[in-house]
N, C-alpha and C positions, 0 to 999 in steps of 0.2 A: 788471582784466585777467582774462579767462577763457580762457586758452590751455591746450592739453593739457599743456604743460610745467609749468604751475602745479598741475594736478590730480595729477600723479604724486607730488610731495612730500607733498601733503595726504593722499593715500591711504596713503603710507608712514608717516604719523603715526597714522592711524586704525587700520590693520591690526594693529599690535602691541597697541593698547588692546583691540580686539575679541578678539584671541587670548588676552590675559590674562584677560579676563572669562570666556571660554569654559572656560579651564582652572582658574578660581577658583570656579566655581559647581558644585554637585552637581546631581543629576537634578531636584531640586525647586526649583532656582533659588536655593538658599541659598549664601551666600558661605562658602568654606572657605579656610584659609590654605595656600597653595601647591598645586601639582598633586597630585591624588589618583589613583592607578591605578584603572582601572575595576573590577578585582576587589575592591579595598578598598572602593570606593564602594558596590558591590552588597552586599558582606557587611555593611557598616554599615547600609544601608537594610533588609536582611533582619533584622538584629538589632533595630533600632529597631521594625520592624513587629511582631516577636514580642513585644516588651515594651510597646509602645504601640499599642493597637488603634485603628485608624482606621475600622474597619467596625462594623456593628451586631451582629455575631456573631463570637465567638472560641471556640477550644477549648483546654482544659487537659487534657493527657494525664496519666493516673495510671499510672506505670510505674516499675519498679525501686524500689518503695516510696517514691516521691516524686511531687510535683506538678510538672509541667513546662509552662510556666514556673512557678517558685515564687512570683514576684511579677509581677503583671500590672497595667498602667495602661490604663484604658478611659474612654470618655466616658459620660455618663449615657444610659441607654436601651440600653446594650449587653447582649446576651444572651450569657452565659458558659455553655459546655457542657463538663462534665467527662466524659471517656471513660476507663473502666477498661481499660487495656492489659495489666494483670498477670493471672497465673493465680489470684491470691488476691483475695477480696472486699475492697472498700474503701468509704469514704464521703467525701463533701465536706460538712462540717458547720460551720455558723457558730459562731464562738467567743463571739458575743454572747449575753446572757441578757436577754430571751427570744431564742431562735434566729431569725435572719433567714431562714435556709434550712437544709435538711437533706435530703440525697439519699436517706437510708436506705441499706441495704446494696446496693452495686452489684457484681454478679457480673462476670466477664470479659466484655468487649465491651459492657457496658451503659453507659448514659449518663444524665446528669441536667443540666437547664438551669435557670438562674435569670437574670432580667433585673434589672440594677442601674440604678435610676432616680434615686437620690439621690447627691450627692457625698459622699465620705468614704473612710475606710480600713476594709476589712472582712477581718478575719483569719478563717481557717478551718483545720480539721484533719480527720484521719480518725479516726472514733470507734473503729475496730478497731485502729488503730496510731497512738496519739496523738503519736508523735514526727514524724509526717508533718504538716507545716504549710504554709500558703500565705497569700498576701495579695492582695486585689483593691483597687486604688486607683482610685476614680472621681473624675475631675476634668474 
């Protein structure tokens, strides 16, 4: 039987399921538990993007005597650029021996870039202010 009266109850069963799926998935189609307000979803996506680089180039700001973000997750082949936003000179220097990278002294508004090609965790610091530390995780 394929009458219009039969279709209405069927649509009544499908619509709530479709609605539940739409309210349970975020912008990337990933399942989330319960409805998420759009502002929260956008903030979460922005936070994730800041911490996990999906692009081939990301920036780390050096400001207020710290690296922002302090920890950054990137994919192999990502170019990381440090930009000094402070009035004081700083550096971005690998903690490894021998040093994997060293920006030298960066005056205000100067930048330095390094491309991370191998997976691993790469700690770094400012030679002029050793309490300033950061970490790049390549995976």
